[in-house]
N, C-alpha and C positions, 0 to 999 in steps of 0.2 A: 483334408483331415480336421483342421480348424473348424470349419463349417458341421463336419459331423458333431465334434464335440458340444458345438454352443446348440444344434438340436438335443441333444443328450439330457443338458442341462434343465429343460423342462422349461414352460413360462412364467412361473412363479421365480424360478431361480433369476433368467434372463432379467425382470422385472426390477430385482432387488439390486441386480449386477448395474444397471442403468438407472435410468431417472427415476423412479420408483425407490431405488437405496438413498437417492439423496434428499426424497423428498420426506420418507420415512425419518431420516437421521434430521431433518429441519423440524419435524412434528416433536420428535424426542426432545431435543434441544429446547424446544419452546415449549413445552411441558414443566422442563427442570426450571427454566426460566420463572415461569408463570407461579412456581412450587415455591420458590425459595427468594425470589428478587422481587418481581413486580407483577401487578395482576389489574388487567382492567375490570372497573366496576361501572355498573350504571344507577341513576337515582331514580327510584319508581314514583316518588312523592315530595311534595311541597315542604315535608317537615323543617328541611334548612333553607330556605328561600329567604332572603332574595341571596344567599351565598350560594348555593345550586338549585339548580333550576329542576323539573321534572324531564328525564329525556336527555340530561346529561351524560357523557360515559366519561368515565376518570380513570386517570393511571394512578394505582396504588403503590407507595413505595415499602415496600413488607421489608427492607432492610435498615429503617430506620428506628427500630427500637430490638429487634432481637435476629440473629442468625437461626435458623431452624432447621430440621434434616427435612429436607423435603418430602413432602407427602405424609408428615407427621409434625404434631404439637412438639417434638422434642426439642428443648433449646439450645444450642450448643455454645451462643455465646451472646453475651448482652451487650449491644453496641450503642443504646440511647435510651435515655429518661423519657417518658411520655410528659408534655408540659399542657400547664391549661391554656386553651385555646387551640390546640392539635384539632383539627378535623381528621375524625380516624373512622375507619370502616372495622367491623368486628360481629362477632357470629353473634348469630340470632339470639337474643335473650329465653325466648322463649322455649329452645332447644331444639326448632327447627325451621327451616324455611329460609329464605336468603339473608345475607347478612346484611346488617344496621349501618347507615353512615351517622353521625352526632360529633358535637363538639365535644371536647372534654372540660369539664366546669369545676369539677370536685377531684382533688389530689389526694392521696392517700394520708388518713390521720384528721383530714378537714371534718370540718362541719360545714354544712350548707342548709339552708333554710331560704324559703320563698313568704315574702309580707309582700301580698298585693303582688304588686306586679316587678317588684325592687327583690333582687339577689342579694343575700347575704352569706358568706363565706369567714368563717370561724368570728360570728356575732358583728362583723363590719361589713357596710355596704359596700359591694364591688361596683364600682362606678365606671367600667370599662368591662362593658357588656356588649356581647354580638347579637344578643336576642332584639326581635321585633313582634311588637304586640300589636293587637286589634283595637286595645281598650275596652271589649266588652269581660266580664265574668268569665273566670274559668277553672277546673278545680283545679288546675295545677298552680293557682296565684297561693295558695295558703298551703305548706309542705313544710315538714321537717319540725324542727334540726334533727338531723342525721349525720350521724360518723361516718366516714368513708372508712371502710376496713382495710387492712394492711393490702398492698399489690392489688389496689382496684382503684375504679376512677366512677366518677359520676358523670354522665352525659348528660346534653341538654339539646336539642334540637334550635336553630337560631329563629325560626319561628313558631317562637313558645304557646303561642296559643291554639296551635295545630301542630303536635308532635307527641309522639308515645314516646317517651323517655323515661330516665331514672326515676320521675316523679311516678310514674305509673307504676313501672314493674312493679311484683309483688306485691298485690294489693294496695301500692300506695304507700307502703314500708320503706322504701329507698332502693332503688333497682340497682345494683353498681356492677362492673365489667371487670371481670379480674384479667390480669395483664395478659395471660396465658391465652386469652379470646382475642387479643388483639390481632387484626389481619394486617395493619399496617396505614400510614398516615395518608389521604387523597391531597396530592399533589399540584393536578392540575386536569383541567376539562379538555378531553382531547377534541372532542366533536361533542353535539347536544341536537337534537329534533324536537321541534314543536309538533304536538299531536294534531292540534287544528287550528287553523288548514296547516297539512302536513309541510315542513317546512325545516331549512336546516340554519340553525342560528350563526350565522356567521360570524357575530360579536364574540361568540363564545369557544371559537376554535383557537386553543393551545391559552386557555385562560387560566391562568394560576389560581390555585385555591389559598386563600387568606383568613 
């Protein structure tokens, strides 16, 4: 009798009641976690060198700033305040394409300016800079001053002479990232691939991002 009932259930139902069901639930739980808690992202360019290298695959903490309703941008509960120096992943400022990863350098209400290779915040030289420079003149060397709008952030890549960041968005008038566009803070490099010759960077495994 049981054998006849099992046969009458059909292959799809038998699949869902067995390993297929467990796999489906695992995928659902993984999607919910990714949407609300953590996300894996990768670095496509050298704009954050030497902090991040092309081919780094990062774990992004999505609960460090806001608890959002999964699969939406609706903020349910603020959890933390973005700080200067945080390496963050955020929505593409061009409106489409992959997410960006940069470092927060200007906070809401602050005035940011570049004079040569020197960064000034609120008119004072910022002497604890993460930036790396090649020494050659760059269009981003002379920028501002601009005032960061409320609930927005001024982003810069650590590789200052090779970074498409807030200095260049909005035709050089200052491109700012609103808080709601922040995906989360990059916490750790899970693993990293080198393109040529293709190899795994063993020294980057579980590397903490500072």
